[in-house]
N, C-alpha and C positions, 0 to 999 in steps of 0.2 A: 345153790346160791346161798341158802341160809347157812349151810355148814361152813362155807368159805368165810362169811361174815362173822360167824361165831368163832372160827379159828383165828381170824385176824384180831378180833377183840380180845380173845384169850391170850394171844401172844403179846399184844401191847400191854395188857395188864401184868403179865408175868415179867416183861422187860422193865416196867416202871417199878416193880417191887424190888428188883435187883439193882437198878440204877439209883433210886432214891437214897438208900443208906450210904452209897459211895459218895454222893455229892454232899451229904450232910457231914460226913467225916472229914472231908477236905476243906470245909469252911474255916476261915481264920477266926481265932478266938480273941485276937488283940484289938479288934475294932477297925472301922473303916478309915479313920483319920491317919493312922500310921502307914497305911498302904498308899496314901496320897502324897506323902512327903517326897519320895523319889520323883514322881511326876512333876510336882511343883519345882523341885530342884532342877530338873531337866529344862523346864520352861524358862527359868531364870537364867540358866547358862546360855540357852539359845538367844534370849533377849540381848544379853551383853556381848555375845560373840558374833551374832549374825544380824539381828534386826537393828540394833542401835547404830552400829557403824554404817549400815546401808542407808539409814535415814539421814545420817550426817552427810554422806556423799550426795544424796539426792538434794538436800538443802543447799549444799555448796554449789552444785551444778545449776540449780535454779537461780541462785544469787548471781552466778557468773553470767548466765544467759540474760538475766534482767538488766545487768550492768553494761551490756554491749552497746557501743556507740559507733558512729561513723569513724572510720580510720583504724579500728581495731583489727589486728591480724588474728584469724581463727583457723582451727582445724576441724573439719567436719567428720562425722562418723564414717564417711566413705573414704577418708584419707586425703581429702582435697584441702590444700592450703589456700586461703583466700583472704581478701581485705574487705571489710564491711563498707558498703557505699550508701546503703539506706536501711533504716530500721523501721519496721511497721509492727503492728500488734503481735502477729504470730509468724511473720515471714521476714527474712533478711534478704536483701539484694547484695550479692557479693561479687567482687571482681577477682577472677582467677588468673587472668592474663590481660594484656593490652587488647581492648576491644571485646573481651569476652566477659559478660556478666551473667550470673545465674541467680535464681531465687531458691532459697533453701528454708526449710522449716526451722524455727529456733530450736526445737527439740533435738535436731540432728547435729547440733554443734557439740563436738567432743570437748573442746576447751579453747582457751586463748593461747596464742604463741607469744612468749615473752620477747619483748624487744631488747636487744643488747644495750646496756648502759653506755651511751656515747660520752657522757661527761664524767664518768666514774674514774676513780684512780686506777692507773695502769700499774701492773706489777713490773718491777725492775728485773731484768735478767740476772740470774745468779751467776756470779763469776766463780770460776773454778780456781782453787788455790794450786799454785805450782809446788811440786815436791822439791824440797830443799835438801841438798845433801849436807850432812854434817861432816865437818873436818875431823881429823884425828884428834885434835885438841878438844873439841866439843863432845866427843863420844866418851862415855864413862869408861874408865880404865878397868880392865879385868884383872883382879888380883889373883895371883897364883899362891897357893899355900905350899908348904913344905911337903905335904902328903902326896902331891901330884907328881 
């Protein structure tokens, strides 16, 4: 047992003498601040490309849900189109069909459905122009040269 303990201690000591110089040689000499610059750059990129846009969407959704009132047409997260009939603190009562009302949590509202503008200006239909044939007098004359 003693020989096994001595052998393992000797092997650990030998391994540390070989490993220690290898780690010392691989240490950077430029300092720790320069190695943090890429990490900080990645964090800044993640903030502007992922975190900030997601925070804007969450704020927009919160504002939309807080602004719901009776008569608004909504779309739930489950794909149900409904009309709000009652607004409570955290629950909406919505009508999905004649005589069918359900309660949904405000968080499940995916968005509001825009009502078409009834009094807005209507577009006039585009009239197609008819092709007009030009007479021989209106067509430009083709001049023939002596070379032809």
